[in-house]
Biopython code that builds the backbone (N, CA, C, O; Angstrom):
import numpy as np
from Bio.PDB.StructureBuilder import StructureBuilder

atoms = [
    (1, "MET", "N", (-13.644, -8.049, 8.069)),
    (1, "MET", "CA", (-13.737, -7.760, 7.073)),
    (1, "MET", "C", (-12.695, -7.160, 7.119)),
    (1, "MET", "O", (-12.073, -6.998, 8.169)),
    (2, "ALA", "N", (-12.225, -6.609, 5.682)),
    (2, "ALA", "CA", (-11.540, -5.451, 5.843)),
    (2, "ALA", "C", (-11.639, -4.720, 4.260)),
    (2, "ALA", "O", (-12.029, -5.359, 3.283)),
    (3, "TYR", "N", (-11.288, -3.521, 4.208)),
    (3, "TYR", "CA", (-11.786, -2.447, 2.782)),
    (3, "TYR", "C", (-10.260, -1.626, 2.385)),
    (3, "TYR", "O", (-9.501, -1.344, 3.312)),
    (4, "GLY", "N", (-10.063, -1.440, 1.621)),
    (4, "GLY", "CA", (-8.798, -0.984, 1.215)),
    (4, "GLY", "C", (-9.112, 0.071, -0.161)),
    (4, "GLY", "O", (-9.763, -0.257, -1.153)),
    (5, "LYS", "N", (-8.533, 1.265, 0.053)),
    (5, "LYS", "CA", (-8.545, 2.033, -1.302)),
    (5, "LYS", "C", (-7.225, 2.199, -1.692)),
    (5, "LYS", "O", (-6.205, 2.460, -1.054)),
    (6, "ILE", "N", (-7.513, 1.933, -3.229)),
    (6, "ILE", "CA", (-5.789, 1.657, -3.524)),
    (6, "ILE", "C", (-6.024, 2.850, -4.643)),
    (6, "ILE", "O", (-7.034, 2.835, -5.347)),
    (7, "LEU", "N", (-4.993, 3.916, -4.762)),
    (7, "LEU", "CA", (-4.427, 5.178, -5.881)),
    (7, "LEU", "C", (-3.374, 4.201, -6.732)),
    (7, "LEU", "O", (-2.469, 3.514, -6.258)),
    (8, "VAL", "N", (-3.664, 4.310, -7.776)),
    (8, "VAL", "CA", (-2.823, 3.740, -9.002)),
    (8, "VAL", "C", (-3.023, 4.962, -9.995)),
    (8, "VAL", "O", (-4.074, 5.583, -10.155)),
    (9, "SER", "N", (-1.748, 5.199, -10.664)),
    (9, "SER", "CA", (-0.959, 5.863, -11.545)),
    (9, "SER", "C", (-2.251, 6.003, -12.754)),
    (9, "SER", "O", (-3.007, 5.032, -12.719)),
    (10, "CYS", "N", (-2.520, 6.795, -13.542)),
    (10, "CYS", "CA", (-3.471, 6.423, -14.518)),
    (10, "CYS", "C", (-3.167, 7.358, -15.806)),
    (10, "CYS", "O", (-3.992, 8.130, -16.292)),
    (11, "PRO", "N", (-1.842, 7.161, -16.280)),
    (11, "PRO", "CA", (-1.718, 8.725, -17.296)),
    (11, "PRO", "C", (-2.630, 8.787, -18.561)),
    (11, "PRO", "O", (-2.864, 9.885, -19.067)),
    (12, "LEU", "N", (-3.122, 7.706, -19.057)),
    (12, "LEU", "CA", (-4.363, 8.112, -20.401)),
    (12, "LEU", "C", (-5.165, 8.996, -19.397)),
    (12, "LEU", "O", (-4.875, 10.189, -19.484)),
    (13, "ASN", "N", (-5.921, 8.745, -18.649)),
    (13, "ASN", "CA", (-7.107, 9.196, -18.363)),
    (13, "ASN", "C", (-6.642, 10.487, -17.683)),
    (13, "ASN", "O", (-7.295, 11.523, -17.811)),
    (14, "TRP", "N", (-5.546, 10.431, -16.980)),
    (14, "TRP", "CA", (-4.831, 11.933, -16.056)),
    (14, "TRP", "C", (-4.386, 13.046, -17.013)),
    (14, "TRP", "O", (-4.308, 14.246, -16.751)),
    (15, "GLY", "N", (-4.058, 12.315, -18.387)),
    (15, "GLY", "CA", (-3.548, 13.376, -19.814)),
    (15, "GLY", "C", (-1.921, 13.918, -18.684)),
    (15, "GLY", "O", (-1.653, 15.046, -18.269)),
    (16, "SER", "N", (-1.297, 12.873, -18.527)),
    (16, "SER", "CA", (0.093, 13.302, -17.968)),
    (16, "SER", "C", (0.682, 11.611, -18.758)),
    (16, "SER", "O", (0.132, 10.585, -19.158)),
    (17, "GLU", "N", (2.336, 12.234, -18.627)),
    (17, "GLU", "CA", (3.386, 11.219, -18.485)),
    (17, "GLU", "C", (3.409, 10.122, -18.135)),
    (17, "GLU", "O", (3.043, 10.212, -16.963)),
    (18, "GLU", "N", (3.600, 9.046, -18.348)),
    (18, "GLU", "CA", (3.669, 7.829, -17.532)),
    (18, "GLU", "C", (4.835, 7.630, -16.651)),
    (18, "GLU", "O", (4.958, 6.577, -16.025)),
    (19, "ARG", "N", (5.768, 8.663, -16.563)),
    (19, "ARG", "CA", (7.084, 8.738, -16.461)),
    (19, "ARG", "C", (6.971, 9.522, -14.928)),
    (19, "ARG", "O", (7.599, 9.316, -13.889)),
    (20, "TYR", "N", (5.693, 10.689, -15.317)),
    (20, "TYR", "CA", (5.375, 11.337, -13.876)),
    (20, "TYR", "C", (4.310, 11.086, -12.899)),
    (20, "TYR", "O", (3.907, 11.954, -12.126)),
    (21, "GLY", "N", (3.694, 9.447, -12.960)),
    (21, "GLY", "CA", (2.974, 8.796, -12.256)),
    (21, "GLY", "C", (3.404, 8.930, -10.849)),
    (21, "GLY", "O", (2.745, 9.491, -9.974)),
    (22, "LEU", "N", (4.394, 8.452, -10.718)),
    (22, "LEU", "CA", (4.682, 8.476, -8.849)),
    (22, "LEU", "C", (4.926, 9.714, -8.228)),
    (22, "LEU", "O", (5.361, 9.640, -7.079)),
    (23, "GLU", "N", (4.765, 10.756, -8.670)),
    (23, "GLU", "CA", (5.252, 12.146, -8.636)),
    (23, "GLU", "C", (3.580, 12.722, -8.321)),
    (23, "GLU", "O", (3.194, 13.323, -7.319)),
    (24, "ILE", "N", (2.820, 12.337, -9.465)),
    (24, "ILE", "CA", (1.393, 13.015, -9.432)),
    (24, "ILE", "C", (0.925, 11.936, -7.769)),
    (24, "ILE", "O", (0.263, 12.507, -6.902)),
    (25, "LEU", "N", (1.292, 10.690, -7.588)),
    (25, "LEU", "CA", (0.801, 10.046, -6.899)),
    (25, "LEU", "C", (1.377, 10.415, -5.130)),
    (25, "LEU", "O", (0.794, 9.989, -4.133)),
    (26, "GLU", "N", (2.343, 11.091, -5.114)),
    (26, "GLU", "CA", (2.775, 11.577, -4.001)),
    (26, "GLU", "C", (1.964, 12.866, -3.430)),
    (26, "GLU", "O", (1.320, 13.164, -2.424)),
    (27, "ASP", "N", (2.419, 13.530, -4.804)),
    (27, "ASP", "CA", (1.428, 15.221, -4.672)),
    (27, "ASP", "C", (-0.053, 14.989, -4.117)),
    (27, "ASP", "O", (-0.592, 15.845, -3.415)),
    (28, "ALA", "N", (-0.619, 13.919, -4.426)),
    (28, "ALA", "CA", (-1.839, 13.720, -4.054)),
    (28, "ALA", "C", (-2.551, 13.272, -2.791)),
    (28, "ALA", "O", (-3.661, 13.573, -2.351)),
    (29, "VAL", "N", (-1.186, 12.115, -2.130)),
    (29, "VAL", "CA", (-1.298, 12.138, -0.865)),
    (29, "VAL", "C", (-0.647, 13.744, 0.054)),
    (29, "VAL", "O", (-1.093, 13.906, 1.190)),
    (30, "ASP", "N", (0.012, 14.445, -0.307)),
    (30, "ASP", "CA", (0.698, 15.334, 0.563)),
    (30, "ASP", "C", (0.018, 16.664, 0.167)),
    (30, "ASP", "O", (0.463, 17.739, 0.568)),
    (31, "SER", "N", (-1.287, 16.552, -0.786)),
    (31, "SER", "CA", (-1.800, 17.870, -0.873)),
    (31, "SER", "C", (-3.021, 16.982, 0.133)),
    (31, "SER", "O", (-4.155, 17.385, -0.124)),
    (32, "CYS", "N", (-2.996, 16.253, 0.837)),
    (32, "CYS", "CA", (-4.130, 15.565, 1.494)),
    (32, "CYS", "C", (-5.536, 15.161, 0.890)),
    (32, "CYS", "O", (-6.516, 15.111, 1.634)),
    (33, "PHE", "N", (-5.627, 14.898, -0.349)),
    (33, "PHE", "CA", (-6.498, 14.683, -0.870)),
    (33, "PHE", "C", (-7.376, 13.549, -0.716)),
    (33, "PHE", "O", (-8.585, 13.373, -0.564)),
    (34, "PHE", "N", (-5.817, 12.493, -0.854)),
    (34, "PHE", "CA", (-5.723, 10.897, -0.855)),
    (34, "PHE", "C", (-5.064, 10.626, 0.503)),
    (34, "PHE", "O", (-4.151, 9.817, 0.339)),
    (35, "PRO", "N", (-5.174, 10.962, 1.639)),
    (35, "PRO", "CA", (-4.849, 10.653, 2.973)),
    (35, "PRO", "C", (-4.552, 9.057, 3.200)),
    (35, "PRO", "O", (-5.215, 8.060, 2.916)),
    (36, "VAL", "N", (-3.419, 9.214, 3.762)),
    (36, "VAL", "CA", (-3.461, 7.326, 4.100)),
    (36, "VAL", "C", (-3.137, 7.567, 5.681)),
    (36, "VAL", "O", (-2.336, 8.289, 6.275)),
    (37, "TYR", "N", (-4.053, 6.700, 6.057)),
    (37, "TYR", "CA", (-4.506, 5.894, 7.397)),
    (37, "TYR", "C", (-5.410, 4.961, 7.314)),
    (37, "TYR", "O", (-6.070, 4.776, 6.291)),
    (38, "GLU", "N", (-5.569, 4.073, 8.707)),
    (38, "GLU", "CA", (-5.888, 2.744, 8.626)),
    (38, "GLU", "C", (-7.361, 3.652, 9.835)),
    (38, "GLU", "O", (-7.376, 4.853, 10.106)),
    (39, "ILE", "N", (-8.364, 2.635, 10.301)),
    (39, "ILE", "CA", (-9.084, 2.609, 11.134)),
    (39, "ILE", "C", (-8.902, 0.763, 11.288)),
    (39, "ILE", "O", (-8.896, -0.111, 10.421)),
    (40, "GLU", "N", (-8.734, 0.678, 13.149)),
    (40, "GLU", "CA", (-8.809, -0.612, 13.488)),
    (40, "GLU", "C", (-9.844, -0.701, 14.430)),
    (40, "GLU", "O", (-9.966, 0.224, 15.233)),
    (41, "LYS", "N", (-10.609, -1.657, 14.469)),
    (41, "LYS", "CA", (-11.487, -1.734, 15.669)),
    (41, "LYS", "C", (-12.036, 0.018, 15.952)),
    (41, "LYS", "O", (-12.317, 0.251, 17.128)),
    (42, "GLY", "N", (-12.175, 1.080, 15.064)),
    (42, "GLY", "CA", (-13.048, 1.663, 15.321)),
    (42, "GLY", "C", (-11.674, 2.821, 15.945)),
    (42, "GLY", "O", (-12.025, 3.589, 16.841)),
    (43, "ILE", "N", (-10.706, 2.877, 15.632)),
    (43, "ILE", "CA", (-9.644, 3.902, 16.374)),
    (43, "ILE", "C", (-8.949, 3.770, 14.984)),
    (43, "ILE", "O", (-8.684, 2.841, 14.222)),
    (44, "THR", "N", (-8.716, 5.582, 15.006)),
    (44, "THR", "CA", (-8.295, 6.162, 13.273)),
    (44, "THR", "C", (-6.771, 6.440, 13.723)),
    (44, "THR", "O", (-6.596, 7.355, 14.528)),
    (45, "ARG", "N", (-5.870, 5.849, 13.346)),
    (45, "ARG", "CA", (-4.583, 5.917, 12.828)),
    (45, "ARG", "C", (-3.757, 6.598, 11.519)),
    (45, "ARG", "O", (-3.757, 6.104, 10.391)),
    (46, "LEU", "N", (-3.075, 7.801, 11.896)),
    (46, "LEU", "CA", (-2.446, 8.261, 10.458)),
    (46, "LEU", "C", (-1.464, 7.910, 9.842)),
    (46, "LEU", "O", (-0.559, 8.659, 10.208)),
    (47, "THR", "N", (-0.967, 6.974, 8.869)),
    (47, "THR", "CA", (-0.409, 6.025, 8.448)),
    (47, "THR", "C", (0.747, 6.845, 8.467)),
    (47, "THR", "O", (1.681, 6.642, 9.243)),
    (48, "TYR", "N", (0.704, 8.032, 7.395)),
    (48, "TYR", "CA", (1.441, 8.964, 7.113)),
    (48, "TYR", "C", (0.481, 10.190, 7.208)),
    (48, "TYR", "O", (-0.731, 10.202, 6.993)),
    (49, "ASN", "N", (1.580, 11.574, 7.708)),
    (49, "ASN", "CA", (1.107, 12.743, 7.961)),
    (49, "ASN", "C", (1.989, 13.413, 7.059)),
    (49, "ASN", "O", (3.159, 13.314, 7.428)),
    (50, "PRO", "N", (1.778, 14.280, 5.643)),
    (50, "PRO", "CA", (2.833, 15.164, 5.282)),
    (50, "PRO", "C", (3.363, 16.377, 5.842)),
    (50, "PRO", "O", (4.269, 17.069, 5.379)),
    (51, "GLU", "N", (2.499, 16.608, 7.201)),
    (51, "GLU", "CA", (2.436, 17.611, 7.721)),
    (51, "GLU", "C", (4.176, 17.659, 8.937)),
    (51, "GLU", "O", (5.061, 18.504, 9.073)),
    (52, "THR", "N", (3.960, 16.483, 9.474)),
    (52, "THR", "CA", (4.710, 16.367, 10.405)),
    (52, "THR", "C", (6.032, 15.976, 9.409)),
    (52, "THR", "O", (7.043, 15.672, 10.040)),
    (53, "GLU", "N", (6.136, 15.951, 8.028)),
    (53, "GLU", "CA", (7.098, 15.496, 7.295)),
    (53, "GLU", "C", (7.891, 16.708, 6.779)),
    (53, "GLU", "O", (9.038, 16.687, 6.332)),
    (54, "ASN", "N", (6.850, 18.065, 6.961)),
    (54, "ASN", "CA", (7.383, 18.869, 6.072)),
    (54, "ASN", "C", (6.790, 19.114, 4.247)),
    (54, "ASN", "O", (6.767, 20.157, 3.595)),
    (55, "LYS", "N", (6.382, 17.746, 3.853)),
    (55, "LYS", "CA", (5.888, 17.735, 2.531)),
    (55, "LYS", "C", (4.420, 18.170, 2.714)),
    (55, "LYS", "O", (3.722, 17.302, 2.190)),
    (56, "ARG", "N", (3.699, 19.103, 3.213)),
    (56, "ARG", "CA", (2.457, 19.272, 2.830)),
    (56, "ARG", "C", (1.964, 20.150, 1.857)),
    (56, "ARG", "O", (1.872, 21.286, 2.323)),
    (57, "ILE", "N", (1.594, 20.066, 0.631)),
    (57, "ILE", "CA", (1.044, 21.283, -0.135)),
    (57, "ILE", "C", (0.062, 21.174, -0.445)),
    (57, "ILE", "O", (-0.509, 20.089, -0.335)),
    (58, "SER", "N", (-0.681, 22.527, -1.086)),
    (58, "SER", "CA", (-1.526, 23.329, -1.281)),
    (58, "SER", "C", (-2.112, 21.860, -2.590)),
    (58, "SER", "O", (-1.340, 20.924, -2.798)),
    (59, "LEU", "N", (-3.708, 21.936, -3.411)),
    (59, "LEU", "CA", (-3.378, 21.338, -4.570)),
    (59, "LEU", "C", (-3.308, 21.875, -5.909)),
    (59, "LEU", "O", (-3.565, 21.092, -6.824)),
    (60, "ASN", "N", (-3.021, 23.005, -6.175)),
    (60, "ASN", "CA", (-2.679, 24.051, -7.291)),
    (60, "ASN", "C", (-1.209, 22.792, -7.612)),
    (60, "ASN", "O", (-1.305, 22.249, -8.712)),
    (61, "PRO", "N", (-0.488, 22.537, -7.117)),
    (61, "PRO", "CA", (1.311, 21.901, -7.843)),
    (61, "PRO", "C", (0.269, 20.396, -8.034)),
    (61, "PRO", "O", (0.061, 20.173, -9.226)),
    (62, "TRP", "N", (-0.232, 19.616, -7.313)),
    (62, "TRP", "CA", (-0.773, 18.021, -7.584)),
    (62, "TRP", "C", (-1.860, 18.195, -9.339)),
    (62, "TRP", "O", (-1.877, 17.442, -10.313)),
    (63, "LEU", "N", (-2.603, 19.479, -9.082)),
    (63, "LEU", "CA", (-3.727, 19.532, -9.807)),
    (63, "LEU", "C", (-3.021, 19.959, -11.709)),
    (63, "LEU", "O", (-3.434, 19.633, -12.822)),
    (64, "ALA", "N", (-2.121, 20.598, -11.357)),
    (64, "ALA", "CA", (-1.356, 21.358, -12.547)),
    (64, "ALA", "C", (-1.010, 19.971, -13.049)),
    (64, "ALA", "O", (-1.492, 19.522, -14.089)),
    (65, "LYS", "N", (-0.246, 19.373, -12.360)),
    (65, "LYS", "CA", (0.556, 17.529, -12.939)),
    (65, "LYS", "C", (-0.389, 16.915, -13.893)),
    (65, "LYS", "O", (0.282, 16.298, -14.720)),
    (66, "MET", "N", (-1.620, 16.814, -14.137)),
    (66, "MET", "CA", (-2.515, 16.799, -15.124)),
    (66, "MET", "C", (-3.412, 17.149, -15.908)),
    (66, "MET", "O", (-4.372, 17.731, -15.405)),
    (67, "GLN", "N", (-3.405, 16.929, -17.305)),
    (67, "GLN", "CA", (-4.049, 17.725, -18.249)),
    (67, "GLN", "C", (-5.595, 17.627, -17.964)),
    (67, "GLN", "O", (-6.207, 18.584, -18.439)),
    (68, "LYS", "N", (-6.656, 16.372, -17.066)),
    (68, "LYS", "CA", (-7.456, 16.406, -16.821)),
    (68, "LYS", "C", (-8.157, 17.424, -16.222)),
    (68, "LYS", "O", (-9.350, 17.707, -16.340)),
    (69, "THR", "N", (-7.045, 18.098, -15.378)),
    (69, "THR", "CA", (-7.571, 19.308, -13.965)),
    (69, "THR", "C", (-6.829, 20.610, -13.986)),
    (69, "THR", "O", (-6.844, 21.517, -13.153)),
    (70, "THR", "N", (-6.140, 20.499, -15.182)),
    (70, "THR", "CA", (-5.823, 21.916, -15.296)),
    (70, "THR", "C", (-6.593, 23.184, -15.486)),
    (70, "THR", "O", (-6.150, 24.279, -15.140)),
    (71, "HIS", "N", (-8.091, 22.951, -16.205)),
    (71, "HIS", "CA", (-8.977, 23.711, -16.207)),
    (71, "HIS", "C", (-9.404, 24.415, -14.764)),
    (71, "HIS", "O", (-9.972, 25.503, -14.670)),
    (72, "LEU", "N", (-9.045, 23.636, -13.759)),
    (72, "LEU", "CA", (-9.436, 24.561, -12.291)),
    (72, "LEU", "C", (-8.381, 25.263, -11.860)),
    (72, "LEU", "O", (-8.570, 25.692, -10.722)),
    (73, "LEU", "N", (-7.058, 25.627, -12.447)),
    (73, "LEU", "CA", (-6.160, 26.659, -12.084)),
    (73, "LEU", "C", (-6.155, 28.040, -13.083)),
    (73, "LEU", "O", (-5.405, 28.991, -13.305)),
    (74, "LYS", "N", (-7.304, 27.600, -13.479)),
    (74, "LYS", "CA", (-7.738, 29.302, -14.333)),
    (74, "LYS", "C", (-8.301, 30.095, -13.731)),
    (74, "LYS", "O", (-9.326, 29.623, -13.239)),
    (75, "PRO", "N", (-8.040, 31.791, -13.363)),
    (75, "PRO", "CA", (-8.755, 32.250, -12.810)),
    (75, "PRO", "C", (-9.975, 32.532, -12.791)),
    (75, "PRO", "O", (-10.535, 33.107, -11.858)),
    (76, "GLU", "N", (-10.576, 32.102, -13.963)),
    (76, "GLU", "CA", (-12.257, 31.674, -13.803)),
    (76, "GLU", "C", (-12.939, 30.975, -13.159)),
    (76, "GLU", "O", (-14.132, 30.717, -13.004)),
    (77, "ASN", "N", (-11.526, 30.559, -12.612)),
    (77, "ASN", "CA", (-12.910, 29.087, -11.217)),
    (77, "ASN", "C", (-11.640, 29.442, -10.120)),
    (77, "ASN", "O", (-11.396, 28.437, -9.452)),
    (78, "ALA", "N", (-10.871, 30.464, -9.800)),
    (78, "ALA", "CA", (-10.498, 30.594, -8.722)),
    (78, "ALA", "C", (-11.509, 30.448, -7.621)),
    (78, "ALA", "O", (-10.903, 30.396, -6.551)),
    (79, "SER", "N", (-12.703, 30.367, -7.469)),
    (79, "SER", "CA", (-13.800, 30.262, -6.381)),
    (79, "SER", "C", (-13.518, 28.226, -6.132)),
    (79, "SER", "O", (-13.191, 27.479, -5.211)),
    (80, "SER", "N", (-13.832, 28.126, -7.337)),
    (80, "SER", "CA", (-13.938, 26.862, -7.006)),
    (80, "SER", "C", (-12.781, 25.813, -6.470)),
    (80, "SER", "O", (-12.639, 24.843, -5.725)),
    (81, "LEU", "N", (-12.268, 26.423, -7.098)),
    (81, "LEU", "CA", (-10.361, 26.271, -6.530)),
    (81, "LEU", "C", (-10.550, 26.110, -4.828)),
    (81, "LEU", "O", (-10.311, 25.099, -4.168)),
    (82, "GLU", "N", (-11.152, 27.686, -4.241)),
    (82, "GLU", "CA", (-11.196, 27.656, -3.278)),
    (82, "GLU", "C", (-11.596, 26.947, -2.211)),
    (82, "GLU", "O", (-11.057, 26.830, -1.111)),
    (83, "ARG", "N", (-13.032, 26.277, -2.820)),
    (83, "ARG", "CA", (-13.905, 25.781, -1.849)),
    (83, "ARG", "C", (-13.555, 24.085, -2.250)),
    (83, "ARG", "O", (-14.139, 23.155, -1.693)),
    (84, "PHE", "N", (-12.849, 23.962, -2.962)),
    (84, "PHE", "CA", (-11.898, 22.400, -3.175)),
    (84, "PHE", "C", (-11.161, 22.815, -2.007)),
    (84, "PHE", "O", (-11.104, 22.149, -0.974)),
    (85, "GLN", "N", (-10.719, 23.686, -2.150)),
    (85, "GLN", "CA", (-9.130, 23.533, -0.687)),
    (85, "GLN", "C", (-9.619, 23.407, 0.357)),
    (85, "GLN", "O", (-9.600, 22.417, 1.087)),
    (86, "SER", "N", (-10.147, 24.499, 0.531)),
    (86, "SER", "CA", (-11.500, 24.411, 1.591)),
    (86, "SER", "C", (-12.028, 22.693, 2.192)),
    (86, "SER", "O", (-12.261, 22.212, 3.301)),
    (87, "GLU", "N", (-12.035, 22.372, 1.311)),
    (87, "GLU", "CA", (-12.866, 21.433, 1.836)),
    (87, "GLU", "C", (-12.470, 20.031, 2.259)),
    (87, "GLU", "O", (-12.942, 19.290, 3.121)),
    (88, "VAL", "N", (-11.078, 19.822, 1.073)),
    (88, "VAL", "CA", (-10.036, 18.927, 1.144)),
    (88, "VAL", "C", (-9.643, 19.291, 2.671)),
    (88, "VAL", "O", (-9.700, 18.417, 3.536)),
    (89, "ASP", "N", (-9.259, 20.562, 2.956)),
    (89, "ASP", "CA", (-8.663, 20.864, 4.765)),
    (89, "ASP", "C", (-9.663, 20.511, 5.405)),
    (89, "ASP", "O", (-9.425, 19.771, 6.359)),
    (90, "ARG", "N", (-10.823, 20.808, 5.200)),
    (90, "ARG", "CA", (-12.012, 20.610, 6.596)),
    (90, "ARG", "C", (-11.687, 19.169, 6.715)),
    (90, "ARG", "O", (-11.141, 18.683, 7.705)),
    (91, "ARG", "N", (-12.065, 18.474, 5.609)),
    (91, "ARG", "CA", (-11.883, 17.196, 5.732)),
    (91, "ARG", "C", (-10.558, 16.249, 6.413)),
    (91, "ARG", "O", (-10.739, 15.156, 6.950)),
    (92, "TRP", "N", (-9.336, 16.854, 6.280)),
    (92, "TRP", "CA", (-8.010, 16.484, 6.701)),
    (92, "TRP", "C", (-8.004, 16.867, 8.373)),
    (92, "TRP", "O", (-7.540, 16.252, 9.333)),
    (93, "GLU", "N", (-8.713, 18.132, 8.273)),
    (93, "GLU", "CA", (-8.383, 18.123, 9.722)),
    (93, "GLU", "C", (-9.367, 17.603, 10.593)),
    (93, "GLU", "O", (-9.101, 17.787, 11.781)),
    (94, "ARG", "N", (-10.697, 16.856, 10.299)),
    (94, "ARG", "CA", (-11.780, 15.813, 10.382)),
    (94, "ARG", "C", (-10.757, 14.949, 11.044)),
    (94, "ARG", "O", (-10.632, 14.841, 12.264)),
    (95, "LEU", "N", (-9.865, 14.198, 9.926)),
    (95, "LEU", "CA", (-9.234, 13.248, 10.295)),
    (95, "LEU", "C", (-8.192, 13.012, 11.142)),
    (95, "LEU", "O", (-8.076, 11.913, 11.684)),
    (96, "LYS", "N", (-7.730, 13.543, 11.253)),
    (96, "LYS", "CA", (-6.402, 14.205, 12.430)),
    (96, "LYS", "C", (-6.845, 14.363, 13.440)),
    (96, "LYS", "O", (-6.211, 14.114, 14.466)),
    (97, "ALA", "N", (-8.433, 14.962, 13.437)),
    (97, "ALA", "CA", (-9.134, 15.045, 15.003)),
    (97, "ALA", "C", (-9.627, 13.479, 15.584)),
    (97, "ALA", "O", (-10.058, 13.209, 16.705)),
    (98, "ARG", "N", (-9.420, 12.619, 14.488)),
    (98, "ARG", "CA", (-10.543, 10.811, 14.799)),
    (98, "ARG", "C", (-8.993, 10.613, 15.541)),
    (98, "ARG", "O", (-8.789, 10.333, 16.722)),
    (99, "ALA", "N", (-7.811, 10.888, 14.286)),
    (99, "ALA", "CA", (-6.927, 10.160, 15.233)),
    (99, "ALA", "C", (-6.039, 10.394, 16.308)),
    (99, "ALA", "O", (-5.274, 9.608, 16.867)),
    (100, "ASP", "N", (-6.282, 11.735, 16.535)),
    (100, "ASP", "CA", (-5.619, 12.700, 18.224)),
    (100, "ASP", "C", (-6.331, 12.163, 19.356)),
    (100, "ASP", "O", (-5.944, 12.255, 20.521)),
    (101, "ASN", "N", (-8.002, 11.269, 18.740)),
    (101, "ASN", "CA", (-8.818, 11.601, 20.248)),
    (101, "ASN", "C", (-9.911, 10.074, 19.625)),
    (101, "ASN", "O", (-10.782, 10.241, 18.771)),
    (102, "PRO", "N", (-9.661, 8.908, 20.159)),
    (102, "PRO", "CA", (-9.603, 7.952, 19.891)),
    (102, "PRO", "C", (-11.845, 7.843, 20.668)),
    (102, "PRO", "O", (-12.166, 6.714, 20.298)),
    (103, "ILE", "N", (-12.337, 8.084, 20.953)),
    (103, "ILE", "CA", (-13.321, 8.332, 21.343)),
    (103, "ILE", "C", (-14.230, 8.907, 20.021)),
    (103, "ILE", "O", (-15.448, 8.878, 20.196)),
    (104, "LEU", "N", (-13.817, 9.345, 18.918)),
    (104, "LEU", "CA", (-13.912, 10.078, 18.072)),
    (104, "LEU", "C", (-14.600, 8.987, 16.803)),
    (104, "LEU", "O", (-14.858, 9.428, 15.683)),
]
sb = StructureBuilder()
sb.init_structure("model")
sb.init_model(0)
sb.init_chain("A")
sb.init_seg("    ")
for serial, (resi, resn, name, xyz) in enumerate(atoms, 1):
    if name == "N":
        sb.init_residue(resn, " ", resi, " ")
    sb.init_atom(name, np.array(xyz, "f"), 0.0, 1.0, " ", f" {name:<3s}", serial, name[0])
structure = sb.get_structure()
């Protein structure tokens, strides 16, 4: 059995110009919101690690590129954005730990 999760550009839903689709997808991966990894026979392997490539970014640049998420960058939503970033960071650290230690 195989499962694949695919992220594709959707300018209409995102409220972005089509020409920025690839850039938005790259930012989604580089922010670790959509990490790229494989799990085979219970062993997790990071397929792409933006930290080792010196490309890791916060969520802000990614969210700023889509009309549907710019509200999160408003000052009144700073605490929500901080919690959002903390959760992405937590999940990323957990995924890295699984990749570093096969018994997890």
